[in-house]
C-alpha positions as CSV (number, residue, x, y, z in Angstrom):
1,X,91.3,147.9,105.4
2,X,87.5,147.7,104.5
3,X,88.0,150.2,101.8
4,X,90.9,148.5,100.4
5,X,88.7,145.3,99.6
6,X,86.5,147.7,97.6
7,X,87.7,148.0,93.9
8,X,84.9,149.0,91.4
9,X,83.0,149.7,94.3
10,X,84.9,152.8,95.5
11,X,84.0,154.3,92.3
12,X,80.4,153.6,92.7
13,X,80.7,155.2,96.4
14,X,82.4,158.0,94.6
15,X,79.4,158.6,92.2
16,X,76.5,157.8,94.9
17,X,78.0,159.8,97.7
18,X,78.7,163.5,97.0
19,X,77.6,166.9,98.1
20,X,74.1,166.1,96.5
21,X,73.9,163.4,99.0
22,X,75.1,165.3,101.9
23,X,72.7,167.9,101.1
24,X,69.6,165.9,100.6
25,X,70.6,163.7,104.0
26,X,71.3,167.0,105.9
27,X,68.0,168.7,104.7
28,X,65.8,166.0,105.1
29,X,67.4,165.1,108.6
30,X,66.7,168.7,109.4
31,X,63.1,168.8,108.2
32,X,61.6,165.4,108.8
33,X,64.0,163.6,111.1
34,X,64.4,160.1,110.9
35,X,61.0,159.8,108.9
36,X,62.8,158.9,105.4
37,X,65.6,156.3,106.6
38,X,63.1,153.9,105.1
39,X,63.7,155.2,101.7
40,X,67.4,155.2,102.0
41,X,67.5,151.8,103.1
42,X,65.3,150.6,100.2
43,X,67.6,152.7,97.7
44,X,70.7,151.2,99.1
45,X,69.1,147.5,98.8
46,X,68.0,147.9,95.5
47,X,71.7,149.7,94.3
48,X,73.3,146.4,95.9
49,X,70.9,144.2,93.8
50,X,72.0,146.4,90.5
51,X,75.7,146.7,91.3
52,X,75.5,142.6,91.5
53,X,73.6,142.4,88.3
54,X,75.6,144.7,86.1
55,X,78.9,143.1,87.9
56,X,77.9,139.7,87.1
57,X,77.1,140.1,83.8
58,X,80.4,141.9,83.1
59,X,82.6,139.0,84.8
60,X,80.9,136.5,82.9
61,X,80.6,138.0,79.3
62,X,83.5,140.4,79.3
63,X,81.1,143.0,78.0
64,X,80.3,146.6,79.5
65,X,76.8,147.9,79.5
66,X,76.6,150.4,77.0
67,X,78.2,148.1,74.5
68,X,76.0,145.3,75.5
69,X,73.0,147.7,75.2
70,X,74.0,148.4,71.7
71,X,74.7,145.1,70.6
72,X,72.6,142.8,72.6
73,X,69.1,144.7,72.7
74,X,66.4,145.3,70.3
75,X,66.7,149.0,69.1
76,X,70.0,148.9,71.1
77,X,71.5,152.0,69.5
78,X,68.7,154.0,70.5
79,X,68.6,152.5,74.0
80,X,72.6,153.1,74.5
81,X,72.2,156.8,73.2
82,X,69.3,157.6,75.6
83,X,71.2,156.0,78.4
84,X,74.4,158.0,77.7
85,X,72.4,161.1,77.1
86,X,70.3,160.8,80.6
87,X,73.5,159.9,82.4
88,X,75.6,162.7,81.2
89,X,72.9,165.5,81.3
90,X,72.1,164.5,85.1
91,X,75.8,164.3,86.2
92,X,77.0,167.5,84.1
93,X,74.1,169.6,86.0
94,X,74.8,168.0,89.4
95,X,78.6,168.8,88.9
96,X,78.0,172.3,88.7
97,X,75.9,172.2,92.2
98,X,78.7,170.4,93.8
99,X,81.5,172.2,92.7
100,X,79.6,175.5,93.9
101,X,79.0,173.7,97.2
102,X,82.8,172.6,97.6
103,X,84.1,176.0,96.9
104,X,81.8,178.0,99.2
105,X,82.3,175.2,101.8
106,X,86.2,175.8,101.4
107,X,85.7,179.6,101.7
108,X,83.3,179.2,104.9
109,X,86.2,176.9,106.5
110,X,88.9,179.9,105.7
111,X,86.3,182.4,107.5
112,X,86.6,180.1,110.7
113,X,90.1,181.1,111.1
114,X,90.2,184.4,109.2
115,X,87.0,186.0,110.7
116,X,87.7,189.3,109.1
117,X,86.8,188.0,105.6
118,X,83.2,189.0,104.3
119,X,80.3,186.8,104.9
120,X,80.4,186.4,100.9
121,X,83.3,186.9,98.3
122,X,82.1,185.9,94.7
123,X,85.9,186.2,93.3
124,X,87.3,184.3,96.3
125,X,84.7,181.5,96.0
126,X,85.3,181.5,92.1
127,X,89.1,181.4,92.3
128,X,88.7,178.3,94.6
129,X,86.5,176.7,92.4
130,X,89.1,177.2,89.5
131,X,91.8,175.9,91.4
132,X,90.1,172.6,92.5
133,X,88.6,172.0,89.0
134,X,92.3,172.5,87.6
135,X,93.7,170.3,90.4
136,X,91.5,167.6,89.4
137,X,91.8,168.0,85.5
138,X,95.7,167.6,86.2
139,X,95.2,164.3,88.0
140,X,92.8,162.9,84.9
141,X,95.4,164.1,82.5
142,X,98.0,161.5,84.2
143,X,95.1,158.8,82.9
144,X,96.0,155.9,85.3
145,X,93.2,153.9,86.7
146,X,95.1,152.8,89.7
147,X,95.8,156.5,90.8
148,X,92.2,157.3,90.3
149,X,91.4,154.5,92.8
150,X,93.9,155.5,95.4
151,X,92.6,159.1,95.4
152,X,89.0,157.9,96.0
153,X,90.0,155.5,98.7
154,X,91.7,158.4,100.6
155,X,88.7,160.9,100.1
156,X,86.1,158.4,100.8
157,X,87.9,157.1,103.8
158,X,88.3,160.9,105.3
159,X,84.4,161.5,104.6
160,X,83.3,158.2,106.3
161,X,85.2,158.9,109.3
162,X,84.2,162.3,109.4
163,X,80.5,161.8,109.0
164,X,80.6,158.8,111.3
165,X,82.4,161.0,114.1
166,X,79.6,164.0,113.6
167,X,77.0,161.5,114.0
168,X,78.1,160.2,117.5
169,X,78.5,163.7,118.5
170,X,74.7,164.5,118.5
171,X,73.3,161.1,118.4
172,X,69.5,161.3,118.8
173,X,67.7,158.6,120.6
174,X,68.0,155.3,119.3
175,X,64.4,154.4,119.5
176,X,63.5,157.9,117.2
177,X,66.2,156.4,114.6
178,X,64.5,152.7,114.4
179,X,61.2,154.4,114.0
180,X,62.2,155.7,110.8
181,X,62.2,152.4,109.3
182,X,58.5,152.2,109.2
183,X,57.5,153.6,105.5
184,X,55.7,157.0,105.3
185,X,56.0,160.1,103.4
186,X,55.6,163.1,105.5
187,X,53.8,166.3,104.2
188,X,56.0,168.1,101.4
189,X,58.6,165.4,101.5
190,X,57.8,163.8,97.7
191,X,60.7,165.9,96.4
192,X,63.2,164.7,98.9
193,X,62.1,161.2,98.4
194,X,63.1,161.4,94.8
195,X,66.4,163.2,95.9
196,X,67.1,160.3,98.1
197,X,66.7,157.7,95.3
198,X,68.4,159.9,92.5
199,X,71.8,160.6,94.9
200,X,71.7,156.8,96.1
201,X,70.2,154.7,93.0
202,X,72.4,156.6,90.6
203,X,72.3,155.4,87.1
204,X,76.2,156.1,86.4
205,X,76.9,153.8,89.6
206,X,75.7,150.9,87.6
207,X,76.4,151.7,83.6
208,X,80.0,152.4,84.7
209,X,80.5,149.5,86.9
210,X,81.3,146.9,84.3
211,X,84.0,149.1,82.7
212,X,85.8,149.1,85.9
213,X,85.6,145.4,86.6
214,X,86.8,145.0,83.1
215,X,89.8,147.3,84.1
216,X,90.4,145.5,87.1
217,X,90.7,142.4,85.1
218,X,88.2,140.1,86.8
219,X,86.6,137.4,84.9
220,X,84.4,134.4,86.1
221,X,87.1,133.3,88.7
222,X,86.4,136.6,90.5
223,X,82.8,136.3,90.7
224,X,82.8,135.9,94.6
225,X,84.9,139.0,94.8
226,X,82.8,141.0,92.6
227,X,79.7,139.9,94.9
228,X,81.8,140.7,98.0
229,X,82.7,144.1,96.4
230,X,79.1,144.9,95.4
231,X,77.7,144.0,99.0
232,X,80.5,146.1,100.7
233,X,80.0,149.2,98.5
234,X,76.2,149.0,99.7
235,X,76.9,148.7,103.1
236,X,79.4,151.8,103.2
237,X,76.9,153.7,101.2
238,X,74.0,153.4,103.9
239,X,76.2,153.8,106.8
240,X,77.7,157.0,105.4
241,X,74.6,158.6,104.3
242,X,72.9,157.3,107.3
243,X,75.1,158.8,109.3
244,X,74.6,162.5,107.8
245,X,70.8,161.9,108.5
246,X,71.1,160.9,111.8
247,X,73.5,163.8,112.6
248,X,71.1,166.4,111.2
249,X,68.2,165.0,113.4
250,X,70.4,165.3,116.1
251,X,71.6,168.6,115.7
252,X,68.8,170.6,113.9
253,X,65.2,168.9,113.7
254,X,64.7,169.2,117.3
255,X,65.8,172.9,117.3
256,X,63.4,173.6,114.5
257,X,66.2,174.4,112.0
258,X,66.5,173.6,108.3
259,X,69.7,173.5,106.3
260,X,69.7,176.6,104.0
261,X,73.6,177.6,103.5
262,X,76.2,175.0,103.1
263,X,77.8,175.5,106.8
264,X,74.4,175.5,108.6
265,X,74.8,171.8,109.2
266,X,78.3,172.1,110.5
267,X,77.8,175.0,113.0
268,X,74.6,173.2,114.5
269,X,77.5,170.8,115.7
270,X,79.5,173.6,117.1
271,X,77.9,174.1,120.5
272,X,78.5,170.2,121.1
273,X,82.3,170.1,120.1
274,X,83.1,173.6,119.2
275,X,85.0,174.7,116.1
276,X,86.6,170.9,115.9
277,X,83.0,169.9,115.0
278,X,82.8,172.2,112.5
279,X,86.0,171.5,110.8
280,X,85.3,167.8,111.0
281,X,81.7,168.0,109.4
282,X,83.4,170.2,106.7
283,X,86.1,167.7,106.1
284,X,83.3,165.1,105.2
285,X,81.4,167.4,103.2
286,X,84.4,168.6,101.1
287,X,85.8,164.7,100.7
288,X,82.2,164.0,99.5
289,X,82.3,166.9,96.8
290,X,85.7,166.2,95.6
291,X,85.1,162.3,95.6
292,X,82.0,162.8,93.2
293,X,83.8,165.8,90.9
294,X,86.6,163.3,90.2
295,X,84.4,160.5,88.6
296,X,81.7,162.7,87.3
297,X,84.5,164.5,84.9
298,X,85.2,161.3,83.6
299,X,81.4,159.9,83.1
300,X,80.9,161.2,79.7
301,X,84.2,159.8,77.8
302,X,84.0,156.6,79.8
303,X,80.2,156.2,78.3
304,X,81.4,157.2,74.6
305,X,84.2,154.7,74.8
306,X,82.0,152.0,75.8
307,X,79.5,152.7,73.2
308,X,82.5,152.6,70.7
309,X,84.4,149.7,71.5
310,X,83.6,148.7,75.2
311,X,86.9,149.8,76.8
312,X,87.9,152.3,79.5
313,X,90.2,154.6,77.4
314,X,91.6,157.3,79.9
315,X,94.7,158.5,77.6
316,X,92.7,159.4,74.4
317,X,92.1,163.1,73.2
318,X,88.6,162.2,73.3
319,X,89.0,161.6,77.1
320,X,90.9,164.9,77.7
321,X,88.8,167.0,75.6
322,X,85.4,165.8,77.2
323,X,86.5,165.9,80.8
324,X,87.9,169.6,79.8
325,X,84.3,170.3,78.6
326,X,82.8,168.9,81.8
327,X,85.4,171.4,84.1
328,X,83.6,174.5,82.1
329,X,80.2,173.1,82.8
330,X,81.2,172.5,86.4
331,X,82.1,176.1,86.7
332,X,78.7,177.5,85.7
333,X,77.2,177.7,89.2
334,X,80.3,179.4,90.7
335,X,80.5,181.7,88.0
336,X,76.8,182.5,88.0
337,X,76.7,182.8,91.9
338,X,73.8,180.6,92.3
339,X,72.5,179.1,95.6
340,X,73.8,175.4,95.0
341,X,71.6,173.9,97.6
342,X,68.4,173.8,95.7
343,X,70.2,173.1,92.6
344,X,71.7,170.0,94.1
345,X,68.5,168.7,95.0
346,X,66.7,169.3,91.9
347,X,69.7,167.8,89.9
348,X,69.3,164.8,91.9
349,X,65.7,164.3,91.2
350,X,66.8,164.5,87.7
351,X,68.8,161.5,87.9
352,X,65.8,159.4,88.8
353,X,64.2,159.6,85.2
354,X,66.8,157.7,83.4
355,X,67.0,155.0,85.9
356,X,64.0,152.6,84.7
357,X,65.8,152.4,81.4
358,X,68.9,151.2,82.8
359,X,67.3,148.6,85.1
360,X,65.3,147.1,82.2
361,X,68.5,146.8,80.1
362,X,70.5,144.9,82.6
363,X,67.3,142.8,83.5
364,X,66.9,141.8,79.7
365,X,70.6,141.1,79.4
366,X,71.3,139.1,82.7
367,X,68.4,136.2,81.6
368,X,70.2,135.5,78.2
369,X,70.9,132.0,78.5
370,X,73.1,132.1,75.3
371,X,75.4,134.9,77.2
372,X,75.0,133.9,80.8
373,X,74.8,130.2,80.6
374,X,74.7,128.7,84.3
375,X,75.4,132.0,85.8
376,X,72.2,133.7,84.4
377,X,70.2,135.7,86.7
378,X,68.1,133.3,89.5
379,X,64.7,133.7,91.1
380,X,66.0,136.3,93.8
381,X,68.1,138.3,91.4
382,X,65.1,138.7,89.0
383,X,62.8,139.5,91.6
384,X,65.1,142.2,93.1
385,X,65.6,143.7,89.5
386,X,61.6,143.8,88.8
387,X,61.2,145.5,92.4
388,X,63.8,148.1,91.6
389,X,62.3,148.8,88.2
390,X,58.8,149.3,89.6
391,X,60.5,151.1,92.6
392,X,62.1,153.3,90.0
393,X,58.9,154.0,88.2
394,X,57.0,155.2,91.4
395,X,60.2,157.4,92.5
396,X,60.0,158.9,88.6
397,X,56.2,159.6,89.2
398,X,56.9,161.1,92.6
399,X,59.6,163.1,91.2
400,X,57.7,164.9,88.6
401,X,55.0,165.8,91.2
402,X,57.8,167.0,93.5
403,X,59.4,169.1,90.9
404,X,56.0,170.3,89.9
405,X,55.2,171.5,93.4
406,X,58.9,172.9,93.6
407,X,58.6,174.9,90.2
408,X,55.0,175.9,90.4
């Protein structure tokens, strides 16, 4: 029933928790235990602040984010174009890894019941990827927001339940979980910290939110509803992502094992609950992947439409064309046969660099008295936005250091 009360927030969860998030949380839990859960908590807190700010601006002014950046900020056209470019590049690059992980995951689940199949089968996995992307593109061609929301509610529900059940199968000591809330970055953890933030404080989560709010028909009378939606989304993000981190700690960290392949995490659950546990975790992973692919395919046409007239247009030829291009981009990792695990982590880090631009934009807009009137940001929201901006700069710098170590 909780998910039924989440409107625009269901898209936020779809953008935020995908196989990139599953990969980052599982790999971090396997390598560092619970030591990075404080990063997740901070990221989710700032995500709530940003969802509240963008949502409040939308219901009070009736304007969407990119349209407002272009119209209301100095050098607004450049600001809007840089935001669109950064978000689309990060999301499209992540899309290929997500589709690669999802298709590989489906193949490995099939192998559970057909062990005679080879450990790797390029053409089979590519066929699964093509089938997935064709089905999702077909749903998008229908062009109804209400259908998109229902599909995402089903996927997010399956994802949340699967990961929560997986967590309880291998629950580590409660004391160990709480020790992770003490801020510390373990040796070699810089890249993973940035990946955490990139997958949780995802820029498209915030810039798309006003479009969804507008599509729902929310106005000033829905201020309380908007705030509840933002808070519920943030709580669900923390619970779902945290459950993956806890499960990886309980299943892998104490065994000295790390996540290198798609099913490493799922197979670690098998001794505790058999093949059911493997299937359970994979249902969650695949739901996470598909629930992310779905909105990511839409991100470019939604942002371009936002820039042009501040509206969500899901039936135009532009929408169909750009989602089609995104489908082709998404097939790059399956076609090349690349390892999607490291591709996912690297692309999640890339998402961090556009974040300061997005935060500063809404910080300026939500403090304009002529636009917001009595609803302009108060001291708490301004403090939260400034803290989020500083945090994003620190994480961007940390991401540069992590990527340097990773690449060189």
